[in-house]
N, C-alpha and C positions, 0 to 999 in steps of 0.2 A: 441496537449495536453500542457497545461501549468504546469510546475512543479515549486515548490518553496521550499525553506528550510528556517529554523530559526536557525542561529548559536548559538543563546542564549538558545535554548531548551535543556533539558536533553536528549532527544532522539538522537542518533547519526544521522549524516547527510545521511548515505546510508539507514538508516531504514526509516527516513522520506520520502525518495524518493519511497522506495518500498511500504510503507503505501499508498501514494498516488496513485500509480498504481494499487494496490489491490482494493482501494475504486472505482477508475474509472472503473475497470472491474466489480465490484460488482453492480455498478449503471447503467451498460450498456453503459457508455460512450466511452468504448474501446471494440470493438467486436474481435471475432476470425479472425485472418488473418490481423489485423491492425499492423502496424508497429510503435514501440516507437521511439522517436527521438534518433538520434545516440548518444552514449555515449560522444563523442567529443563535440556535440552540446550543450548537456545538461551541461557538465563540463564549457564549455565557457560561456553560457548564465548565469549560476549562480555562475561563478567564484568560482568553487570548482575544488578539484583534480579529474582527469580522473578515477583514481582507486577507488574512493569514488562512482562514478555512476556504474563503472563496478562492484563493489561489491553488489550495489543494485540489477542490472540486474542479477547477478549470483545467488543471493538468490531467485529471481522470477523464475529462471531457475530451481533451486533445488526444488521449490515447485510445478513445472509444469505449472506454469501460463503463461511462455513466452518460447519460442525457441531461442536460440542464433545461427543465421545462418551466417556463413562467407560470407561477401559481402552483406548480406541483413539486418544485424542487429538483434535487438530483436523484435520478432513478437509474438503477443498474440496467445496462443494456442487455440484449439477448446475445451479444457476442462476447460476454464477459466470463463464460464458464467452460474453457477448453478442458480437456482431461489432461491433468498434469502429473498423473501417476508416474510416468517414466521420468519426468524431470525431478520429481520428488525424491526418487529412488537415486538417481545420479548425483543430486545435491547430498544425500545422506551418505553416499559412497564417498563423495569429495571431502565431507567433514570427517568422516572416519579416517581417511588417509591423512588429513591435515593434522588431526589430533595424535596419530601414530608417529607422525614425523615431527611433532611439536612446532608446527608453523603456526604464526599468530594469525587471529582473524583478519587484521587490516591486510596483511599479505596475501591471504587466500582471496579477500574481496577484490584487491587489485589485480590479481591474476585473472579472476573471473571477468572483471570488466575489460580487461584488455583482450581476453579470448573472445567476448562479444562485440568488438569493434570490427 
């Protein structure tokens, strides 16, 4: 799995990493039982602090998306792959409406976050 970060983005690096793993699971690119790269490997490859990667992995663990196993690293759980087809369709429809109305991405994001509260 290829992970990337954008140091100039507003989103913290650990959140960028966690988001990429969530997306890979949602798309079926990562299946239950698959191991994520070790935190040390990710930190070295991306030239970021080890604790940044560990924070991302801990957040994913807290969500139940991965298990952190001593000696085995981070492993995707069996709970990680719900069928998100309906959600993907709804998001695509939302994006189409937002583009048609010329609504900026941050505004759409804020509206979605408020609706989820």
